[in-house]
N, CA, C and O atoms as CSV, one atom per row, in Angstrom:
chain,resi,resn,atom,element,x,y,z
A,1,MET,N,N,96.425,137.719,169.595
A,1,MET,CA,C,96.087,138.845,169.144
A,1,MET,C,C,95.719,139.034,167.546
A,1,MET,O,O,95.832,138.100,166.752
A,2,GLY,N,N,95.318,140.203,167.210
A,2,GLY,CA,C,94.909,140.308,165.839
A,2,GLY,C,C,96.174,140.526,164.925
A,2,GLY,O,O,97.306,140.574,165.407
A,3,ARG,N,N,95.912,140.656,163.555
A,3,ARG,CA,C,96.924,140.733,162.671
A,3,ARG,C,C,97.683,142.040,162.835
A,3,ARG,O,O,97.087,142.978,163.365
A,4,PHE,N,N,98.823,142.181,162.470
A,4,PHE,CA,C,99.800,143.298,162.645
A,4,PHE,C,C,99.618,144.224,161.439
A,4,PHE,O,O,99.915,143.936,160.279
A,5,GLY,N,N,99.116,145.320,161.850
A,5,GLY,CA,C,99.189,146.591,160.871
A,5,GLY,C,C,98.125,146.409,159.800
A,5,GLY,O,O,98.297,146.956,158.711
A,6,THR,N,N,96.952,145.622,160.047
A,6,THR,CA,C,96.187,145.358,158.797
A,6,THR,C,C,94.824,146.405,158.929
A,6,THR,O,O,93.927,146.374,158.087
A,7,GLY,N,N,94.808,147.169,159.900
A,7,GLY,CA,C,93.671,147.939,160.200
A,7,GLY,C,C,92.604,147.212,161.006
A,7,GLY,O,O,91.593,147.815,161.366
A,8,GLY,N,N,92.780,146.094,161.259
A,8,GLY,CA,C,91.751,145.355,162.199
A,8,GLY,C,C,91.764,145.744,163.598
A,8,GLY,O,O,92.815,146.000,164.187
A,9,SER,N,N,90.669,145.792,164.118
A,9,SER,CA,C,90.745,146.437,165.431
A,9,SER,C,C,90.713,145.119,166.476
A,9,SER,O,O,90.427,145.313,167.658
A,10,ASP,N,N,90.972,143.990,166.063
A,10,ASP,CA,C,90.868,142.711,166.909
A,10,ASP,C,C,91.878,142.626,167.938
A,10,ASP,O,O,92.881,141.954,167.697
A,11,GLY,N,N,91.748,143.253,169.130
A,11,GLY,CA,C,92.760,143.163,170.081
A,11,GLY,C,C,93.845,144.315,170.269
A,11,GLY,O,O,94.409,144.497,171.348
A,12,ALA,N,N,94.093,145.083,169.122
A,12,ALA,CA,C,95.122,145.954,169.043
A,12,ALA,C,C,94.800,147.113,170.100
A,12,ALA,O,O,93.733,147.726,170.059
A,13,ALA,N,N,95.823,147.379,171.077
A,13,ALA,CA,C,95.775,148.375,171.946
A,13,ALA,C,C,96.299,149.594,171.376
A,13,ALA,O,O,96.205,150.620,172.049
A,14,VAL,N,N,96.867,149.637,170.174
A,14,VAL,CA,C,97.326,150.840,169.665
A,14,VAL,C,C,96.631,151.059,168.288
A,14,VAL,O,O,96.431,150.186,167.444
A,15,THR,N,N,96.243,152.586,168.194
A,15,THR,CA,C,95.614,153.037,167.066
A,15,THR,C,C,96.432,154.084,166.379
A,15,THR,O,O,96.679,155.151,166.941
A,16,VAL,N,N,96.850,153.806,165.189
A,16,VAL,CA,C,97.738,154.910,164.543
A,16,VAL,C,C,96.767,155.533,163.398
A,16,VAL,O,O,96.258,154.955,162.438
A,17,TYR,N,N,96.668,156.933,163.813
A,17,TYR,CA,C,96.029,157.716,162.748
A,17,TYR,C,C,97.037,158.278,161.754
A,17,TYR,O,O,98.009,158.933,162.133
A,18,TRP,N,N,96.798,158.022,160.534
A,18,TRP,CA,C,97.712,158.224,159.399
A,18,TRP,C,C,97.010,158.720,158.120
A,18,TRP,O,O,95.782,158.711,158.026
A,19,ARG,N,N,97.804,159.141,157.162
A,19,ARG,CA,C,97.336,159.632,155.822
A,19,ARG,C,C,98.331,159.110,154.844
A,19,ARG,O,O,99.494,158.940,155.210
A,20,PRO,N,N,97.903,158.807,153.456
A,20,PRO,CA,C,98.524,158.298,152.467
A,20,PRO,C,C,99.772,159.151,152.142
A,20,PRO,O,O,99.588,160.364,152.244
A,21,GLY,N,N,101.020,158.743,151.765
A,21,GLY,CA,C,102.141,159.616,151.538
A,21,GLY,C,C,102.902,160.085,152.617
A,21,GLY,O,O,103.954,160.692,152.412
A,22,CYS,N,N,102.462,159.857,153.792
A,22,CYS,CA,C,103.186,160.452,155.032
A,22,CYS,C,C,104.419,159.472,155.297
A,22,CYS,O,O,104.259,158.268,155.495
A,23,VAL,N,N,105.560,160.048,155.283
A,23,VAL,CA,C,106.786,159.378,155.487
A,23,VAL,C,C,106.888,158.918,156.921
A,23,VAL,O,O,107.197,157.750,157.156
A,24,PHE,N,N,106.673,159.670,157.771
A,24,PHE,CA,C,106.654,159.363,159.065
A,24,PHE,C,C,105.778,158.244,159.428
A,24,PHE,O,O,106.154,157.345,160.180
A,25,CYS,N,N,104.484,158.300,158.839
A,25,CYS,CA,C,103.642,157.351,159.209
A,25,CYS,C,C,104.078,155.833,158.659
A,25,CYS,O,O,103.852,154.789,159.271
A,26,ILE,N,N,104.726,155.939,157.421
A,26,ILE,CA,C,105.283,154.669,156.988
A,26,ILE,C,C,106.474,154.009,157.908
A,26,ILE,O,O,106.623,152.815,158.169
A,27,LYS,N,N,107.197,155.005,158.282
A,27,LYS,CA,C,108.346,154.666,159.224
A,27,LYS,C,C,107.902,153.958,160.305
A,27,LYS,O,O,108.332,152.838,160.583
A,28,LEU,N,N,106.750,154.763,161.169
A,28,LEU,CA,C,106.253,154.299,162.387
A,28,LEU,C,C,105.637,152.901,162.101
A,28,LEU,O,O,105.995,151.947,162.793
A,29,ARG,N,N,104.831,152.762,161.224
A,29,ARG,CA,C,104.145,151.504,160.842
A,29,ARG,C,C,105.086,150.379,160.625
A,29,ARG,O,O,104.812,149.284,161.116
A,30,THR,N,N,106.142,150.542,159.952
A,30,THR,CA,C,107.167,149.488,159.634
A,30,THR,C,C,107.925,149.146,161.037
A,30,THR,O,O,108.298,148.003,161.304
A,31,GLN,N,N,108.103,150.214,161.869
A,31,GLN,CA,C,108.669,149.904,163.232
A,31,GLN,C,C,107.809,148.921,163.941
A,31,GLN,O,O,108.190,147.835,164.376
A,32,LEU,N,N,106.451,149.479,164.022
A,32,LEU,CA,C,105.644,148.498,164.832
A,32,LEU,C,C,105.499,147.169,164.215
A,32,LEU,O,O,105.551,146.176,164.940
A,33,ARG,N,N,105.327,147.059,162.985
A,33,ARG,CA,C,105.349,145.530,162.425
A,33,ARG,C,C,106.580,144.769,162.772
A,33,ARG,O,O,106.492,143.597,163.137
A,34,LEU,N,N,107.734,145.386,162.673
A,34,LEU,CA,C,109.053,144.725,162.904
A,34,LEU,C,C,109.089,144.378,164.462
A,34,LEU,O,O,109.677,143.380,164.880
A,35,ALA,N,N,108.403,145.295,165.305
A,35,ALA,CA,C,108.392,144.874,166.658
A,35,ALA,C,C,107.266,144.026,167.049
A,35,ALA,O,O,107.085,143.729,168.230
A,36,ARG,N,N,106.572,143.662,166.192
A,36,ARG,CA,C,105.299,142.823,166.197
A,36,ARG,C,C,104.436,143.317,167.374
A,36,ARG,O,O,104.117,142.570,168.300
A,37,ILE,N,N,104.072,144.623,167.295
A,37,ILE,CA,C,103.107,145.493,168.123
A,37,ILE,C,C,101.689,145.514,167.142
A,37,ILE,O,O,101.589,146.265,166.171
A,38,PRO,N,N,100.786,144.707,167.503
A,38,PRO,CA,C,99.552,145.017,166.803
A,38,PRO,C,C,99.109,146.391,166.826
A,38,PRO,O,O,99.145,147.075,167.849
A,39,TYR,N,N,98.675,146.819,165.666
A,39,TYR,CA,C,97.933,148.219,165.613
A,39,TYR,C,C,96.885,148.177,164.882
A,39,TYR,O,O,96.727,147.295,164.038
A,40,ARG,N,N,95.950,149.205,165.125
A,40,ARG,CA,C,94.759,149.439,164.060
A,40,ARG,C,C,95.169,150.617,163.458
A,40,ARG,O,O,95.763,151.429,164.167
A,41,LYS,N,N,94.952,150.897,162.178
A,41,LYS,CA,C,95.247,152.002,161.315
A,41,LYS,C,C,93.938,152.683,160.851
A,41,LYS,O,O,92.964,152.041,160.456
A,42,VAL,N,N,93.991,154.062,160.931
A,42,VAL,CA,C,92.855,154.918,160.695
A,42,VAL,C,C,93.414,155.846,159.868
A,42,VAL,O,O,94.381,156.528,160.205
A,43,ASP,N,N,92.769,155.935,158.599
A,43,ASP,CA,C,93.220,156.763,157.430
A,43,ASP,C,C,92.423,158.217,157.701
A,43,ASP,O,O,91.213,158.289,157.486
A,44,ILE,N,N,93.039,159.145,158.093
A,44,ILE,CA,C,92.268,160.531,158.314
A,44,ILE,C,C,91.747,161.054,157.113
A,44,ILE,O,O,90.762,161.789,157.183
A,45,TRP,N,N,92.266,160.782,155.995
A,45,TRP,CA,C,91.601,161.297,154.716
A,45,TRP,C,C,90.491,160.615,154.409
A,45,TRP,O,O,89.704,161.180,153.650
A,46,ARG,N,N,90.170,159.331,154.882
A,46,ARG,CA,C,88.930,158.546,154.613
A,46,ARG,C,C,87.911,158.756,155.652
A,46,ARG,O,O,86.740,158.477,155.392
A,47,ASP,N,N,88.298,159.300,157.000
A,47,ASP,CA,C,87.364,159.290,158.000
A,47,ASP,C,C,87.353,160.738,158.618
A,47,ASP,O,O,88.218,161.108,159.412
A,48,PRO,N,N,86.465,161.409,158.259
A,48,PRO,CA,C,86.299,162.875,158.858
A,48,PRO,C,C,86.264,162.991,160.269
A,48,PRO,O,O,86.610,164.028,160.836
A,49,GLU,N,N,85.843,161.928,160.898
A,49,GLU,CA,C,85.565,162.051,162.414
A,49,GLU,C,C,87.247,161.852,163.022
A,49,GLU,O,O,87.659,162.456,164.013
A,50,ALA,N,N,87.963,161.021,162.319
A,50,ALA,CA,C,89.126,160.746,162.621
A,50,ALA,C,C,90.114,162.001,162.622
A,50,ALA,O,O,90.853,162.364,163.536
A,51,ALA,N,N,89.930,162.583,161.326
A,51,ALA,CA,C,90.625,163.864,161.093
A,51,ALA,C,C,90.304,164.889,161.989
A,51,ALA,O,O,91.191,165.687,162.291
A,52,ALA,N,N,89.030,165.014,162.530
A,52,ALA,CA,C,88.607,166.030,163.468
A,52,ALA,C,C,89.238,165.743,164.872
A,52,ALA,O,O,89.649,166.618,165.635
A,53,PHE,N,N,89.259,164.351,165.113
A,53,PHE,CA,C,89.991,163.991,166.366
A,53,PHE,C,C,91.520,164.390,166.469
A,53,PHE,O,O,92.032,164.942,167.443
A,54,VAL,N,N,92.166,164.015,165.294
A,54,VAL,CA,C,93.774,164.362,165.230
A,54,VAL,C,C,93.726,165.921,165.416
A,54,VAL,O,O,94.421,166.420,166.302
A,55,ARG,N,N,92.970,166.675,164.653
A,55,ARG,CA,C,92.938,168.305,164.782
A,55,ARG,C,C,92.807,168.767,166.265
A,55,ARG,O,O,93.456,169.711,166.715
A,56,GLY,N,N,91.881,168.000,167.019
A,56,GLY,CA,C,91.603,168.364,168.349
A,56,GLY,C,C,92.756,167.932,169.329
A,56,GLY,O,O,92.800,168.426,170.456
A,57,VAL,N,N,93.650,167.052,168.928
A,57,VAL,CA,C,94.751,166.839,169.815
A,57,VAL,C,C,96.104,167.308,169.261
A,57,VAL,O,O,97.121,167.196,169.946
A,58,ALA,N,N,96.123,167.824,168.045
A,58,ALA,CA,C,97.466,168.342,167.376
A,58,ALA,C,C,97.338,169.907,167.108
A,58,ALA,O,O,97.856,170.437,166.125
A,59,ASP,N,N,96.628,170.581,168.036
A,59,ASP,CA,C,96.608,172.117,167.927
A,59,ASP,C,C,95.841,172.525,166.704
A,59,ASP,O,O,96.216,173.581,166.195
A,60,GLY,N,N,94.937,171.959,166.187
A,60,GLY,CA,C,94.260,172.286,164.941
A,60,GLY,C,C,94.878,171.636,163.808
A,60,GLY,O,O,94.304,171.762,162.726
A,61,ASN,N,N,95.815,171.047,163.855
A,61,ASN,CA,C,96.541,170.473,162.681
A,61,ASN,C,C,96.389,169.088,162.480
A,61,ASN,O,O,96.175,168.356,163.445
A,62,GLU,N,N,96.487,168.588,161.181
A,62,GLU,CA,C,96.102,167.055,160.890
A,62,GLU,C,C,97.598,166.609,161.044
A,62,GLU,O,O,98.186,166.303,160.006
A,63,THR,N,N,98.284,166.541,162.253
A,63,THR,CA,C,99.611,166.086,162.287
A,63,THR,C,C,99.565,164.487,162.382
A,63,THR,O,O,98.847,163.979,163.243
A,64,VAL,N,N,100.180,163.829,161.672
A,64,VAL,CA,C,100.249,162.418,161.628
A,64,VAL,C,C,101.734,161.780,161.501
A,64,VAL,O,O,102.550,162.416,160.834
A,65,PRO,N,N,102.103,160.647,162.058
A,65,PRO,CA,C,101.197,159.829,162.788
A,65,PRO,C,C,100.818,160.337,164.145
A,65,PRO,O,O,101.714,160.772,164.869
A,66,THR,N,N,99.546,160.323,164.571
A,66,THR,CA,C,98.963,160.344,165.857
A,66,THR,C,C,98.675,159.200,166.487
A,66,THR,O,O,97.853,158.481,165.918
A,67,VAL,N,N,99.104,158.841,167.467
A,67,VAL,CA,C,98.757,157.479,168.226
A,67,VAL,C,C,98.125,157.620,169.439
A,67,VAL,O,O,98.263,158.550,170.234
A,68,VAL,N,N,97.345,156.537,169.551
A,68,VAL,CA,C,96.439,156.400,170.769
A,68,VAL,C,C,96.833,155.125,171.496
A,68,VAL,O,O,96.708,154.122,170.793
A,69,VAL,N,N,97.252,154.927,172.659
A,69,VAL,CA,C,97.427,153.685,173.344
A,69,VAL,C,C,96.320,153.565,174.473
A,69,VAL,O,O,96.201,154.406,175.364
A,70,ALA,N,N,95.567,152.504,174.357
A,70,ALA,CA,C,94.548,152.430,175.316
A,70,ALA,C,C,94.783,152.822,176.678
A,70,ALA,O,O,95.674,152.200,177.257
A,71,GLY,N,N,94.102,153.830,177.394
A,71,GLY,CA,C,94.212,154.306,178.590
A,71,GLY,C,C,95.336,155.437,178.762
A,71,GLY,O,O,95.688,155.864,179.861
A,72,HIS,N,N,95.795,155.817,177.670
A,72,HIS,CA,C,96.876,157.143,177.575
A,72,HIS,C,C,96.417,158.228,176.984
A,72,HIS,O,O,95.366,158.122,176.353
A,73,PRO,N,N,96.980,159.299,177.039
A,73,PRO,CA,C,96.667,160.455,176.099
A,73,PRO,C,C,97.194,160.263,174.833
A,73,PRO,O,O,98.159,159.507,174.723
A,74,PRO,N,N,96.679,160.875,173.741
A,74,PRO,CA,C,97.077,160.689,172.409
A,74,PRO,C,C,98.512,161.452,172.283
A,74,PRO,O,O,98.833,162.468,172.899
A,75,MET,N,N,99.322,160.707,171.317
A,75,MET,CA,C,100.756,160.997,171.208
A,75,MET,C,C,100.900,161.502,169.529
A,75,MET,O,O,100.549,160.827,168.561
A,76,VAL,N,N,101.442,162.710,169.497
A,76,VAL,CA,C,101.585,163.171,167.996
A,76,VAL,C,C,103.174,162.831,167.648
A,76,VAL,O,O,104.141,163.228,168.299
A,77,ASN,N,N,103.197,162.096,166.600
A,77,ASN,CA,C,104.363,161.852,166.167
A,77,ASN,C,C,105.445,161.235,167.184
A,77,ASN,O,O,106.556,161.734,167.368
A,78,PRO,N,N,104.980,160.125,167.791
A,78,PRO,CA,C,105.803,159.526,168.945
A,78,PRO,C,C,106.841,158.616,168.282
A,78,PRO,O,O,106.720,158.116,167.163
A,79,SER,N,N,107.852,158.469,169.094
A,79,SER,CA,C,108.846,157.384,168.759
A,79,SER,C,C,108.339,155.946,169.068
A,79,SER,O,O,107.363,155.835,169.810
A,80,LEU,N,N,108.946,154.809,168.539
A,80,LEU,CA,C,108.621,153.578,168.936
A,80,LEU,C,C,108.775,153.373,170.683
A,80,LEU,O,O,107.916,152.842,171.387
A,81,ALA,N,N,109.838,153.828,171.076
A,81,ALA,CA,C,110.108,153.753,172.401
A,81,ALA,C,C,109.165,154.349,173.323
A,81,ALA,O,O,108.972,153.862,174.436
A,82,ARG,N,N,108.510,155.488,172.862
A,82,ARG,CA,C,107.433,156.089,173.625
A,82,ARG,C,C,106.284,155.343,173.752
A,82,ARG,O,O,105.730,155.250,174.848
A,83,ILE,N,N,105.737,154.645,172.490
A,83,ILE,CA,C,104.707,153.877,172.397
A,83,ILE,C,C,104.904,152.521,173.195
A,83,ILE,O,O,103.988,152.044,173.865
A,84,ARG,N,N,106.184,151.914,173.083
A,84,ARG,CA,C,106.386,150.739,174.018
A,84,ARG,C,C,106.180,151.252,175.497
A,84,ARG,O,O,105.510,150.593,176.292
A,85,GLN,N,N,106.740,152.378,175.823
A,85,GLN,CA,C,106.557,152.775,177.293
A,85,GLN,C,C,105.035,152.714,177.600
A,85,GLN,O,O,104.576,152.156,178.596
A,86,ALA,N,N,104.377,153.272,176.755
A,86,ALA,CA,C,102.807,153.680,177.048
A,86,ALA,C,C,102.173,152.310,177.239
A,86,ALA,O,O,101.310,152.143,178.101
A,87,LEU,N,N,102.623,151.255,176.387
A,87,LEU,CA,C,102.061,149.835,176.566
A,87,LEU,C,C,102.557,149.217,177.749
A,87,LEU,O,O,101.846,148.457,178.408
A,88,ALA,N,N,103.846,149.519,178.092
A,88,ALA,CA,C,104.173,148.868,179.465
A,88,ALA,C,C,103.484,149.386,180.599
A,88,ALA,O,O,103.245,148.693,181.588
A,89,ASP,N,N,103.108,150.761,180.471
A,89,ASP,CA,C,102.359,151.346,181.658
A,89,ASP,C,C,101.051,151.010,181.775
A,89,ASP,O,O,100.498,151.099,182.871
A,90,ALA,N,N,100.383,150.579,180.661
A,90,ALA,CA,C,98.960,150.159,180.548
A,90,ALA,C,C,98.721,148.928,181.464
A,90,ALA,O,O,97.605,148.411,181.525
């Protein structure tokens, strides 16, 4: 699989939409790295399409972290356990 938490999409089944300064994003990304779950990160402040996607799944708000696991509906501010369950279901 790809590198852990580097933004590379090489094989990562998890995409984390985040923004700079978000402590919830920092916490989740740290947990993902420690759990050795590869993920792709997308900065919604640099990617207007990503920001629009997050608003579309978070009732019009730019609530992050918003996480997408391949084959599952987007999750707004999910726990690591919820992400692991989505990966196990995939």
